C-alpha positions in Angstrom: -17.7 57.4 -6.3 -14.5 55.8 -7.5 -14.1 53.4 -4.8 -17.4 52.1 -6.2 -16.0 51.2 -9.7 -13.0 49.8 -8.4 -14.7 47.2 -6.5 -17.0 46.6 -9.3 -14.1 46.0 -12.0 -12.5 43.9 -9.1 -15.6 41.8 -9.0 -15.7 41.1 -12.5 -11.8 40.5 -12.7 -12.7 37.6 -10.3 -15.6 36.3 -11.8 -13.8 36.2 -15.2 -10.7 34.4 -13.7 -13.3 32.0 -11.4 -14.7 31.3 -15.2 -11.6 29.9 -16.5 -11.3 27.5 -13.6 -12.7 24.6 -13.1 -12.7 25.2 -9.2 -16.2 24.4 -8.2 -17.3 23.5 -11.4 -16.5 19.9 -11.9 -20.3 18.6 -11.8 -21.4 21.0 -14.4 -24.4 19.3 -16.5 -24.2 20.9 -20.1 -22.4 23.5 -21.6 -22.0 26.5 -19.4 -22.6 29.5 -22.5 -21.2 32.5 -20.3 -18.1 30.8 -19.3 -15.0 30.8 -22.1 -13.9 27.1 -21.0 -15.7 23.8 -19.6 -15.5 21.7 -16.8 -18.0 19.1 -17.7 -17.3 15.2 -19.0 -17.6 16.0 -22.4 -15.3 18.9 -23.0 -12.4 16.8 -23.4 -14.0 15.1 -26.5 -14.9 18.9 -27.9 -11.4 20.1 -27.0 -12.9 23.2 -24.7 -11.9 22.2 -21.3 -10.5 24.4 -19.2 -6.7 24.6 -18.5 -7.0 23.2 -14.7 -9.7 20.5 -15.9 -7.1 17.6 -15.2 -5.8 19.1 -12.1 -9.1 19.8 -10.8 -11.6 17.5 -12.1 -9.3 14.3 -12.7 -8.1 14.2 -8.9 -9.3 13.2 -5.3 -8.4 16.0 -3.6 -10.3 17.2 -1.1 -13.0 14.5 -2.6 -12.1 11.2 -0.3 -15.5 11.5 1.7 -18.2 12.9 -1.1 -19.9 10.1 -2.5 -21.1 9.1 -5.9 -21.7 11.6 -8.0 -22.4 10.6 -11.8 -21.6 14.4 -13.5 -18.0 13.7 -12.0 -15.5 12.4 -14.8 -14.2 10.3 -11.9 -14.8 8.9 -8.3 -13.2 9.0 -4.7 -15.9 6.4 -3.0 -15.2 3.3 -1.7 -16.8 1.6 -4.3 -15.1 3.0 -7.6 -12.7 0.4 -7.7 -15.5 -2.4 -8.5 -16.4 -0.2 -11.5 -13.3 1.0 -12.7 -13.6 4.5 -12.7 -11.6 6.0 -9.8 -9.4 8.9 -10.3 -5.7 8.4 -11.0 -4.7 9.5 -7.3 -7.7 7.3 -5.4 -5.0 5.0 -4.2 -2.9 7.5 -2.8 -4.9 10.4 -1.7 -8.1 7.7 -0.5 -5.6 5.1 1.4 -6.7 2.8 -1.7 -10.7 2.4 -0.4 -11.9 -1.0 0.0 -11.4 -2.8 -3.5 -9.0 -4.0 -5.5 -6.7 -6.7 -3.8 -3.7 -8.2 -5.5 -3.6 -11.4 -7.6 -0.8 -13.2 -8.6 -0.3 -15.1 -11.9 0.0 -18.6 -10.3 -3.5 -17.5 -8.9 -5.1 -16.7 -12.0 -4.0 -20.1 -13.4 -4.9 -21.9 -10.4 -8.4 -20.3 -10.8 -8.8 -20.7 -14.2 -7.8 -24.4 -14.2 -10.6 -24.8 -11.6 -13.3 -23.3 -13.4 -12.5 -25.5 -16.7 -12.7 -28.4 -14.0 -16.0 -27.6 -13.0 -17.2 -26.8 -16.6 -16.7 -30.3 -17.6 -20.0 -31.5 -16.5 -21.5 -28.9 -19.1 -18.5 -28.6 -21.7 -19.1 -29.6 -25.3 -15.7 -30.7 -25.8 -17.2 -33.9 -27.7 -17.3 -31.4 -30.8 -15.9 -32.7 -33.6 -13.6 -30.5 -35.7 -12.3 -30.3 -39.2 -9.1 -27.9 -38.8 -8.0 -28.5 -42.8 -5.3 -26.5 -43.9 -3.1 -23.8 -42.3 -2.9 -20.4 -43.4 -2.1 -16.8 -42.2 -2.9 -13.8 -40.9 -4.9 -11.6 -43.6 -5.1 -14.1 -45.9 -9.0 -14.6 -47.4 -8.0 -17.8 -49.6 -9.9 -20.1 -48.5 -7.5 -23.2 -47.0 -10.4 -24.9 -45.9 -13.3 -26.0 -47.8 -15.3 -27.6 -45.6 -16.9 -26.3 -42.6 -15.0 -26.5 -39.0 -17.6 -28.6 -37.2 -18.1 -31.9 -38.3 -20.6 -32.4 -35.3 -21.7 -30.6 -31.9 -24.0 -32.0 -28.9 -26.9 -30.2 -30.1 -28.9 -31.5 -27.2 -26.3 -29.7 -24.7 -26.8 -26.7 -27.2 -30.7 -26.4 -26.6 -30.7 -26.5 -22.9 -29.5 -24.7 -19.7 -27.3 -21.9 -20.3 -26.7 -22.3 -23.7 -30.1 -22.0 -24.4 -30.2 -18.7 -22.6 -27.6 -17.8 -24.6 -28.4 -18.6 -28.0 -32.2 -16.7 -27.2 -30.2 -13.7 -27.1 -28.5 -13.8 -30.4 -31.8 -12.3 -32.0 -31.5 -9.4 -29.7 -28.8 -7.3 -31.1 -28.4 -5.4 -34.5 -24.7 -5.8 -35.7 -24.1 -2.9 -37.2 -22.8 -0.5 -34.4 -23.7 2.4 -36.1 -27.1 1.5 -35.8 -28.7 2.0 -32.0 -29.7 -1.1 -29.9 -33.3 -0.8 -28.8 -33.6 -3.0 -25.9 -37.2 -4.3 -25.0 -38.4 -5.4 -22.1 -38.6 -9.2 -23.1 -34.9 -8.8 -24.2 -34.0 -7.3 -21.0 -35.4 -10.2 -19.4 -33.5 -12.9 -21.2 -30.4 -10.8 -20.3 -30.9 -11.2 -16.6 -32.2 -14.8 -16.7 -29.3 -15.3 -18.5 -26.9 -13.3 -15.8 -28.7 -15.1 -12.9 -28.1 -18.4 -14.6 -24.5 -17.6 -15.0 -24.2 -16.5 -11.2 -26.0 -19.7 -10.0 -23.4 -22.0 -11.8 -20.9 -23.4 -9.8 -18.5 -21.7 -12.2 -19.8 -18.2 -11.8 -20.0 -18.5 -8.0 -16.3 -19.9 -7.8 -15.3 -16.7 -10.1 -17.5 -14.3 -7.8 -16.2 -15.5 -4.3 -12.4 -15.2 -5.8 -12.8 -11.5 -6.4 -15.1 -11.1 -3.6 -12.3 -12.9 -1.1 -9.6 -10.5 -3.1 -11.5 -7.6 -1.8 -12.7 -6.6 -5.6 -16.3 -6.5 -4.6 -18.2 -6.0 -1.2 -20.8 -8.9 -1.7 -22.1 -10.7 -4.7 -24.7 -8.2 -5.3 -22.2 -5.7 -5.9 -20.3 -7.9 -8.2 -23.5 -9.0 -10.0 -24.2 -4.8 -10.5 -20.8 -4.6 -12.1 -21.0 -7.9 -13.9 -24.4 -6.5 -15.3 -22.8 -3.2 -16.4 -19.4 -4.0 -17.9 -21.4 -7.0 -20.2 -24.8 -5.5 -21.3 -24.1 -1.5 -20.6 -24.9 -0.1 -24.2 -22.2 2.1 -25.3 -20.8 4.0 -28.6 -18.1 2.7 -30.7 -16.2 5.4 -32.1 -19.1 8.2 -31.7 -22.8 7.9 -32.8 -25.5 6.1 -31.4 -25.7 3.6 -28.4 -24.6 0.4 -30.8 -23.0 -1.8 -28.8 -21.9 -3.4 -25.8 -19.4 -6.0 -24.8 -21.8 -9.1 -24.5 -22.6 -8.3 -27.9 -19.1 -7.6 -29.4 -17.4 -10.4 -27.7 -19.9 -13.1 -27.8 -22.4 -12.3 -30.7 -20.5 -10.3 -33.3 -20.7 -6.9 -34.8 -19.6 -4.9 -37.9 -17.7 -2.1 -37.5 -15.3 -1.4 -40.9 -15.4 -5.1 -41.0 -16.1 -8.3 -38.2 -15.7 -6.9 -35.0 -15.1 -9.1 -31.9 -17.1 -12.4 -32.3 -15.1 -14.9 -30.1 -17.7 -17.4 -29.4 -17.6 -21.2 -30.4 -21.2 -21.6 -30.6 -22.1 -18.2 -32.3 -19.5 -19.8 -34.9 -20.9 -23.4 -35.4 -24.4 -21.6 -35.9 -23.5 -19.2 -38.1 -21.5 -21.4 -40.4 -24.6 -24.0 -40.0 -26.7 -21.7 -41.8 -24.3 -20.6 -44.5 -23.5 -17.0 -43.4 -19.5 -18.1 -41.7 -16.8 -19.1 -44.2 -13.8 -21.2 -42.1 -10.7 -20.3 -44.2 -8.1 -22.4 -42.2 -6.3 -22.0 -39.3 -3.4 -20.0 -38.1 -2.7 -21.4 -35.0 -4.3 -24.4 -32.6 -4.0 -25.6 -29.1 -5.4 -28.5 -27.9 -6.3 -27.7 -23.9 -7.2 -31.4 -23.3 -10.9 -31.5 -23.8 -11.1 -27.6 -25.3 -9.3 -25.9 -28.4 -8.0 -22.7 -28.5 -7.9 -21.8 -32.6 -6.7 -18.4 -34.0 -7.7 -17.7 -37.5 -8.9 -15.4 -40.4 -12.6 -14.9 -40.1 -15.2 -14.1 -43.0 -18.7 -13.9 -41.9 -21.6 -12.3 -43.9 -19.4 -11.2 -46.5 -17.3 -9.2 -43.8 -13.5 -10.3 -43.3 -11.4 -9.9 -40.2 -7.6 -10.6 -40.5 -7.3 -12.7 -37.3 -9.6 -13.8 -34.4 -10.0 -16.4 -31.9 -12.5 -18.7 -30.4 -12.2 -21.1 -27.6 -14.1 -24.5 -28.6 -16.4 -26.1 -26.2 -16.6 -23.8 -23.1 -20.0 -23.2 -21.6 -21.3 -19.5 -21.4 -20.7 -19.2 -17.7 -17.0 -20.5 -18.1 -16.3 -17.6 -20.8 -18.0 -14.7 -19.0 -16.7 -15.7 -15.7 -13.0 -15.9 -16.7 -13.1 -13.0 -18.9 -14.5 -11.1 -16.0 -11.9 -12.3 -14.0 -9.1 -11.1 -16.3 -11.1 -8.1 -16.9 -11.2 -7.0 -13.5 -7.5 -8.4 -12.2 -5.8 -7.6 -15.2 -7.5 -4.9 -17.3 -5.9 -3.9 -20.8 -3.2 -6.7 -20.6 -2.6 -10.3 -21.2 -4.0 -12.2 -18.2 -2.4 -15.7 -17.4 -4.8 -18.6 -17.6 -4.8 -22.7 -17.7 -7.0 -25.2 -18.7 -6.0 -29.0 -18.1 -2.5 -27.9 -17.4 -1.9 -26.2 -20.7 -1.3 -22.4 -20.3 -2.5 -19.8 -22.5 -3.5 -16.0 -22.4 -6.9 -14.0 -22.2 -6.6 -10.8 -23.5 -9.4 -7.8 -22.3 -9.0 -3.7 -23.1 -12.0 -1.8 -21.1 -13.9 1.1 -22.6 -14.7 4.2 -20.8 -18.1 6.5 -21.5 -19.9 8.5 -19.3 -18.4 7.9 -16.1 -18.7 4.1 -16.8 -16.5 1.1 -17.6 -17.2 -1.0 -19.9 -15.9 -4.4 -21.4 -14.5 -3.1 -24.9 -13.1 -6.9 -25.2 -12.0 -9.7 -24.5 -10.6 -12.7 -26.3 -8.3 -16.1 -25.7 -4.8 -16.0 -27.2 -1.8 -17.5 -27.4 
């Protein structure tokens, strides 16, 4: 009888010890109310992870041959380099998989120069600007009483990818605290734009470059990644799924002021209808056909201390260039060039629910 009691007690001790470990529990769905600590992805946000959560669940130990599992906080399969969700020890333990070749700064500048040349036929470089007075970061004193845009090639903006791009603008609720409700019609508009971008010379050249460098196996995997990072919905600072990379960067959002908003055609449209007040420029660069402008921004009564737009570029140029930089130089300044002029593209990622999205991307000096 004594032996039986001791055996039961020993078993209970083992269960208690196991309940405080993440061994075999990294793919837990939801909260395990019977355990004193958790091993699911939200445990970091709630501060109730088991002490070995990082060691066990954020590692590729004994997982290099296991396929994709959406419940794991990071992945150890051959496609995770393409989606940016590999565990930190993936390269060391799984021999780097199949993606993620090295790309030099010179290669990035050469590629971006090529993209700008290919974009010339679809560029709005004929847009006429009225820069007016200079200003400083965070100043909302109007140093430019007249609009920034004197004229734009409206025939171009009403055709091709520009027209497809503009058709998406009314799909979004600018307030990031309000959930986006993507209708079937809106999703068709998004996929139509993606297909047109990837069919363009600019889009194909960018995709083929990343494929040739081993970041993607083929165009299909690149397209899937492109769709996810730009159009996948996520939350900014908690709350509903009210944001996406595309909306933030190219359409503009409101989150404690202006958030994102780095597209010149959107700036022109909002200025044309009286919603955007151009205050003057902080810094400009003539890219021999395109213009890079840094400036404070005032939109729909909200302010932004400093922002930037690249005037004249097509939707396929911006999205393709930013994607290349997001993949090859994530969370850093990416060296690019246009018509012999050097500048940078800054990107930041945003990771949620096992996926990686474009947090932001913008041109800068």
